[in-house]
N, C-alpha and C positions, 0 to 999 in steps of 0.2 A: 745500437742494434748489432747483434752478433753476425759475423761473416762466416759462411760455411766454406771450409777448406778441404779439398780432396788431396790426400797424400797417396802417391802411387810408388811403392818401393817393396822389393822383396827382402830388404834388410830390416829386421825387426828392431835392431838397436837404433838405426837412423830414425825409424818411425817413432820410437819411444822418445828419443831426444827431441825431435821436432815437436811432438805433442806436449812434452813437458815445458819446452821454451814458450810455446804459444799459450799454454794454460797460465803461465806466470806473466805474460806480456801485458804491459800497461797500454799497448795499442789495441788490445782486444776489446770485447771478448771474441774468441774464435770457436766455432763448432768444428771438430775434427772428424773426418771420415778417412779410414785407412783401408786400402786394398793392396793386394800383393802382386797382381798381374795386370797386364794390359786388357785381357779379356774381361776381368772384373770391372776395370775402369770403364771400358766401353759400355758394358751392361748398365753401370750406374749412370752414365751420361744419357742413356736412353730415357731416363726419368728426370732429366735435368729441368724440364719445364715445370714439373710438379713440385720439386724441391730444388730450387736453383742453387747452383754452386758458384761462389764468388771468386775462387782462385784455385789453381791446381799447382802442386809441386810434384814433379815426376822424375824418377830415376830412369835414365834412358837404357840402363842395363837391367832388364827384367827377366824373370824366368822364361816367359813365353815370347819375348821380343827384345831385340837389342838395337842400339844405335839410333840413327835418324829415322829409320823405319818406324820406330816406336813413336817418335814425335809426329811424324806425318799421319799415321793412323789416328792418333789422338786428336790432332788438329782438325781433322775432318768433322768431328762431332763437337769440338770445343773451340772453334775459331772465335767465338764471342767471349770466351773466358780467358782472363790473363793467366799465363803459364810461366812458372819458374822451373828451370831444369836443375837437377841435383847431379853434380859432376865432380870429378877429381881434377887436380891441376894438369894431369896428363891428357885430359879431354878438351883442351882449349879449342882446338879446331872444330870438334863436334859441337861444342857449346856455341861457338860463333855461328856455325851453320844453322843451328836451331834458332838463334836470334834472327838470322836473316830470313828464316821461314815463318816467323811470327811469334817466337817466344819473347817474353817481356824482360828476361834476365836469367841469372843463374845463381845458385848457392853452392859454395864449395863444401864438399864432404869433409868432415873432421872439424868444421867450424860452425856447426849448427847451434852450439850453446852460446848464442850471442844476441844482444838486443837488436842487431841488424836484421835478423830473420823476420821478426814480426813487423819491423819498420819497413822492410822491403815488401812484405805482403800488403801492408796498408797502402804503401805508395802505388803499387801496381793496380790495386783494387780501385783506389780513388782516380788514378789516371784513366782506367778503363771506363769508370762512371762518367768522367768528363767527356771522353771520346764518344760515348754513347749519347750523352746529352747533346753534344755538338752535331752528331750525325742526325739525331731526331730533329733538331732545330733547323739544320740545313735542308733536310727532306721536307719539313713543313714549309720553309721559305720557298723552296723550289716549287712545291705543289701550289702554294699561294700565288707566286709570280706567274706560273703557267696557267692559272685559272682566271686571271684578270684579262680584260680586253686591251688594256694599255700595253704598248711594247716597252720592254726594258732592256737596255744594253749597258754593260759596264766595261771599263777598260782599266789597264794597269797604269802605272805612273808615266809610261812612255806613250800612252794613247793607243795601245794595242788591245784588241777585243779579248775579254776573258769570260764574258757571259752574254747570252741572249735567251730571253724567255720565248715561249712558243709564239706569242703575238709578234715579237720582233723577228723571228725566223720567217713568219708569214709575210710581214710587211717588207722586209729587205730582200727576201728570196734566198738568204744564206742560212744554212744549218750551222749549229754551234760548232760542230767538229770541223767544219770547213772554214768558219770565220775566226776560230780561236787563233790568236797571235797576229792577226792581220791589223794594220792601221785602221782606225775608225773611218777615215775618209775612203778607204777601199770598200768598206761594207755599206756605208751610207753616203751616197752621192747626192748632194743637196744643191739646188739651183733656185734662183728667184723666179717666181711665176711670170713676171713681166719682162725683165731684161734677159732672162735665161743665163745670167752670169752665176758662177759658182758662189755658194754661200758657205762661210766658215762654220764648221761644226762647233756647237756650243761646248762640247767636251774639250776641244783644243783650248778654248778660252778659259774654261774652268781650271785646267791643268796649269795654264800660264799664270792665272791670277788667284787661284785658290779661293774662289767664291762662286756662288750659284749664278747661272746665266739662263736667259730665255732665248728661244729661237726667234730669228727675225720674222716679222709678219710676211705672209705671202711666200712661204718656203715650200718647195716641191721636193719630195723624195723620189729619186729615180731608182726603181727596183733593179735587181740583178738582170731581169729579163727585159728591161727597158721601159716597162709600164711606169706610170707616175701616180703619185698620191699627194694631195695637199696635207701637210702635217702641222701640228702644234706640239711644242715640247718644253721641257725645262731640264736643266742639267745641274748637278750638284757635286761637290767634292766628296771623296771618301777618305776618312781619317782613321788612324789606328788609335789605340787607347791612350797613346801619348800625345795625340793631336797632330801627328805627322801626316802629311798628304800621302796617300797610298794609291790613289786612282780617282776615277770619276764614274758617275752613273747618269744615264739619261732616260727619261720617261717620255714617251710621245704617243700620239694617237692619230688615226686617220680622220682628217676633217673633210675629205672629198664630198661625202654625202651631205654633211652639215653645211658646207659652203654652197653646194648646189641648192639645198633647201632654202638657205638664207637668201641666195640670189633669186630664187623663185618667189619666196615670200616678199622680198623687196620689190620685185616686178609686180606681183599681185597687189601690193600696197600702193603702187603708183600707177596702176593701169586698170582700166575697166575690163572686167572678166569677159564680157560679151563681145566687145569690139576690139579689145587690145589697144585701145587709144589711151593716152594719158588721162588720169582722173583728176579730180579737183586739186589734190595735194601737189601732184606734179605740175599741173597747170599753174598754180600759184607760184611755184618755184621758177617756172619758165618766165612768167610775167615779171617777177621781181628781178630776174637776171636781165631781161630786156629793158626794164626801167633803168637799171644801173648803167647799161650800155648806152641808152638814149641820153642819160644825163651827161655822160662823158663826151658824147658826140653832138649834144644839143640837137637831137633828132626827135622823131615822133614814133609812136606805135599805136595800133588800133586793136580793140577787142570786139569781136562779133559774137553776140549771143543768139543762138539759133534754136527755134522750137518748131517741131513738125506740126503742120496743121491737120487737125482731125485724126491724129494717130490713134487716139483711144477708140475711135469707131472701128478702125482696122483690127486692133487688138481684140476688141469685144466680139466682132462679127466673124473674124477668121481664126482667132486663137492666138495665144502668146507665142507659139512656135513660129507662125508666119510673121508676127510682129517683130520677133527677135531677128529673123532673117532679113527683114526690111531694114532694121537698124544697122545691121552689119553691112548691107549694101550702101546705105547712106554714108556710113563711116568711110568706106572705100572711095566713094565719089568725092567726099569732102577732102580727103587726103590728096586726091588728084588735082584739086583746085588750087592748091597752095604750093609755095616753095618749100624746099627742104629745111630752110631756116625758120619756117613758121611752125605753129603747133595746132593740131586739131585735138580737142578733148571732148570726152563725153562725161557730163556731170551726173547723169542718171536719167532714167525714163527716156523721153524723146528730146532731151535738152543737150545741145552741143555748144562748145565755145571754140572759136578760132582766134588765135593770137597771130597778128601780123606784126612781127617783131621789127621790121624795117619799113614801115609805112611812111612814105615821104609826105603824103598829104591826104586830106579827106577823100580826094578823088581816087586814090589808090584803094582805100577801103571800100568805096562805093563800087568800083569796078569788080573787086573780088566778090562783093555781095551779089551783084548782078550775075556774075558767072555762076555762083552757087545756086541762086534761084533758078537759073536756066537749066543747069545740069540736073538738079534734083527733080525738076518738073518732068523730065523725061521718064517714060514708063520703066518700071522695075519688074523684071521677070523673077518671080518667086515660085519655085516649083512649076506648076502648070498654069499659074495665074499671072496676069499683067496688072500690076498695081500702079496707081498714080498718087503721088504725094507732093504737097508743096510745103513751103516753110515761111516763117516770119522771122526777120532778123533785126536785132537792135545793135547799134554801133556806138561805142564810146572810144575816145581818143586820149592819149597822154601827150602833153600834160594838161590839155584844155579841160577835160571832164573829171579827172581824178589823178592822184599821184601814187596810188598803191593798187595792188592786185584786187583786193576786196572791193575797193571803190569802183574800179574799172568794170569788174564783172557785174556789180550791183547796178551800175548806171546803164550798162548794155542790156541787162535784164529788164530794167524799167522801159527802155526804148523799144524792146521787143514787144512789150504789152501794147504799146501804141500802134505798132505794126499790125497786131491782131485786131485792134479796134478799127484800123483803117482798111480792113477787109482781107487781111492775110495775104500771103504770097508777095510780100514787099519788104523793104528795109527802111528803117528810120534811124536817124542820128539822135543821140541823147541831147536833151535840152534841160537846163536847170529846173524849169517850171514843171517838168515831168515828175519830179521826185516826190510823188505822193506817198511813197513807202515811209519816208521820214515822218510825215505828218501822222500816218497811221500808227507808227511806232510810238510817237509821243502820246497819242491818244490812249493806246493800250497801256502804256506805262502809268499814266495818270489814273486809270481805272484799276490797275493792279494794286495800287497803294491803298485803295479802300476795300478791295475785294475780300481780303482776309478779315478785316474788321467786320464786314457784313456777312461773313460765313457763306460766301458765294462758291467756294470750292467744294467739290465732292470727289470721292474715290470710286472708280469702277475696278473690277477685278477680272482678269482673264485667266482661265485655268490652264495649268500645265498638266500634260497627260503622259502617263507611262505608256510608251508606244507598243509595249508587248502585252500588257494586261488591260489597258483602257482605264485604269484607275486615275482619278484626279490626285495628283501628288502635291501640288502647291498652287498658289495664286500670285499673280503679278499685279501689284497695286499701280493703277494708272490714274493720274489726276485729270479732272475735267473742271471747266469753269462755267458755272451756270449763271450767266450774266442776266440781270433783270430785263435788259432791253435787247441785247444782241442774241440772247438764247444760249444754247450749248456751244462752247468754244473748245476745240481740241487743242492739246498742248503744243502742237507744231506751230500754232499761231502766236501763243503768248510765252512759251518757255524761253525762246531766244531773247525776247525782250526782258524777261525776268533775270536771265543770266547777265545781260548787258548792264542792267541797272542795279544789280546786286540783290534783288528781291528773291533770288533763287534760294538763298540760304534759309531765311525764315520759312519760305514755302516748302523747302525740302524737309525741314524739321517737322513741320505740320504733317506732311505726308507720312514720315517715319512714325510719328506718334500715333496717328490715326490707324495706320496699317497694323501696327503692333497691337493696338487696342482691339481692332476688329478680329485679328487672328486669335486673341485670347478669348473673345466672346464665342467664336466658333468652337474653340477647344472646350469651353465650359458647357456648350450645347452637345458635346460628345462627338463632334465631327473629326474624323481622322484626316489631318492635313499635315504634311511633312514640314511645310514652311510657307511663309508669305515673303514675296520678293519685292524689294524697293529699289528703284533706280537712284543712283547717287551722281550728282553733277560734279564737274571738275572743281567748282568753287567750294562746294561742301567738303569734298574729299581732301582738299589742301588746307582746310582750316585747322588750326592747332587744337581746337576743342572738339573736333569731329568725333573722335573715339569716345570722349566723355559724353557727347550728346547721344550717341548710340546706347551707351551703358545706361544713361538716364532714362531713355525711352523704354528700355527693357525693365528697368527697376520700377518705373511708375506703372507700367501696364501689367507687370507680372509674367510677361511672355518669356519662355525659356529661350536662351540665346540660340540654341541649335534649331529653333523654329523660325529664325529670321535669316533671310538670304539677301545680301547686299549685291546689287549688280553695278559694276563699274566698267565703263567702256575701255576697250583695248588702248585707244589713243590717250585717254587720261592716265592710265597706268604707265605707259611708256614715255610720257612727257618728262618724267624724272623717275627712272626705274628704281634707283637706289632708295629715294625717299618713299616711293610707293611700297617697296618691300618692307620698310620699317612700319608704315601705317597698317599694311595688311597683316603683319605679324601681331601687332597690337590688337587688331580686330579678331584675329584667330585665337588669341589668348582669351578674349571674352567668350569665345565659343560659337560665334556666328558663322554662317555659311558664306562663302565668297564666290562670286561668279564674274567671269570676264564676258561683258556684253559686246555685241557686234563683232565677235571674233572673226578675223580675216579681212576686215576693212581697213585696218591700220597696219603698222609695221612693228612687230614685236620680236625681240631677241629670244630665240629658243632657250638659251641658257637662263635668261631671267624668268621665262615662263616656267621653267622647271624649278626655279628657286622660290617663286611666289607660292604661298600656301593656298592655292586655288582648289575649290571643290568642283566647280562647274565651268564648262566652256559653252557659250551660247553662239551658235552659228548664225550669222546675220541673215536676215530674210532675203537679201539680194542674191545670196548664193542658193538659197532654197528655191527661189522663183525660177532660177535657170538651171535647176538640178539635172535635167535630162540633156543638157548640152555640155559645154566645157566645164561648167561649175560642178558637175557630178564628181569629177576626179578630185577637185578641191575638197568637197564635202566629205567624201569617203576618207581622204587623207586626214582631215581634221578629226573625224570620228576615231580613226585608228590611233592617232596621236593621243587624243584624250583618254582612250581606253588604256593605252600603254602607260600613261602618267597617272592612272587610277583616278581620273577625273570624269564626272558625269558630263555627258554632252546633250545639250538641249537645242533643238532646231526651232527657229522662229519663222513665222509667216507661212505655215503649212496651209495651203488653200485647196489643194487637189489630192485626190486619192492616190494618184500616181506618185506624187511626192512622198506621201506617207509610206507607200510600199517600198520605195527606194530606201528611205531612212531606216525602216524596220529591217530590211534585208541586209543593211550594213551595220546593224547592231547599235543604232542611235538610241540613247537611253530614254529621252523624253522629248516632247514637242508641244508647241502651242500654235494657234492660228485660227482663222475663220472657219476652217474645215471642222473644228471642234466647237468653238464658241467665240462670239465677239466678246469684248469686255462688257461686263454686266454689273449692275448694282450689287451691294452687299446682300440684299434680300434675295435677289435672283440667284446669286452665287450659292447662298444657303440652300435654295431649292435644288440646285445642281448637285450639291453635296448629299442631299437627302435622296434624290431620285437617280443620280448618276447622269452621265452624258450619253445620249444615243450616238455612240461613237462609231465612225467608220471602221475602227479596229474590230468591232464585233462582227461587222459584215465580212471583213477579211478573214476572221476566224472561221465563220461559217463556210467561206469559200475554200480556204486552204486546209482547214481542219487543224490548224496549229497556231499557236501564238509565239512559237520559237523563231 
């Protein structure tokens, strides 16, 4: 490619010589333009953008301008073009001054007829091109670094700051021009969040060991103004082209909000949202800790299982709002009945468990139970009403009745039912002959083993509704057991038994195959349904052939993968998050939809949630039922998080129009619940697809005039 060279000289001989040398140069080709005055040169430079000039050779002694003034005027318009001055030996000082002002070099008059002329031109053109490329690259890098949310700080070999991006300026409180040249420890004051002791900056370690380093967990950055942020970071060495250490760079980000959210989610995962008491997960942990302590001390502990008497009547007659306030009042009274070392937990509904972690005898447990019965029997003021409630309590002890948390809770639950049978408002200790649940479990297991052979299982389908249009979007397949003698049995009664004895795997595969087949039949009938949803148990999900079984069901039935939605509970996914991520990715490769079921009831890492290829978050019904109290904040937060992650959010258990209005106003995508339809047979579901649901959404539309 030819380079365009502008020669500015009033000496025609010099111009001719230069043009001749450049025409013959092997470093060419060069396109020569010659002007004789500064005025002509400036006029030509006005059109530089249309016909770019690659280099200029200028005689500083022109007819209309002489000396450095010539160069200065020229440089105003040609600062981006490499310039060589044409000078005599007597002009050394002037030549040097021009170089100081931006000239790339000089050519001596009388020596133009030399190979050095084109070589010099080629060198300055190439050097300028490199400089331009570096400038563009640096500008691009600066723009990129200033557009990311992570803070970036770099230092020289001595650990002195030489760069901060915009995020780093914001997080440290230092501007680049203020921080430049300061030691990194002056700009970043790091302390441990617990001990408040100073934490060594990773950059210092990087410069000492010439290897990447991570910041210690629990590190706090104290900003210039004294405010604090929890941060996470990594630091790495900077090397030159020869591999020599030249400095270090650190990338870090503010974890304050994430830590707060993690702590909140951890608290929610271990506490009941209504009463703020420990939930079953935390209770189990507390019981296991108490058992370990009792083993070391050869002592005892007791578990009290408490159920409120006739609470359902209060809920049904006075409403869930009053019922919730009563549960909160009960929780406060229970907490006042025990020591700080004991634990009061709400399992759900009107069931509470009290752990007496240092019960010396059965008499201790009995005295606590009597105290609880007496205090709860006192009237409760809820709003303008005086309510009376009693309770039935079952008691199991360690090590007499069980040696683990599950056994202690189960046996206390069994004893509580005897207290109910004995007329309520009393307590009963567990006795081995009470354990009728074990007998029932064995009976259910025996009948389960023949139920599949006898085709006693059927599927019902509950519609999922677009909360803004009222359209049925999909169906959730729900298994029912049509026992020839016992009648219709709901899954809550037999699924736990199937999981315990391993029958859940063949049962789950049957559900998957039948649901896919039914969805295909609906498709063949012309019904527009986005997907059919199938619940996946922990045992199924962890089997090595699970993905193959899903692929087989799709292949056999002919259902398109994106018409199948698999629902896996949050607790199952987080049991082994890395393994779950692998399985989910394999399922996503198949093309199926993936949903996190019962979201919010377990503890999930937000970082993993973002990594999982999830399409749908299902808000657990417990949050929806309490949506107008404390759970409303949680529900709106989950919806906002799902929307930001580009995940659809489905709310379960919608039973009231007020719940629907709340969810729609917070832009929840879909919902399901008794407000729309109970689970129905395949035939009844087909009727719904034909005629549509008489949806409360239509009523809302008529009232508000909008579906938005």
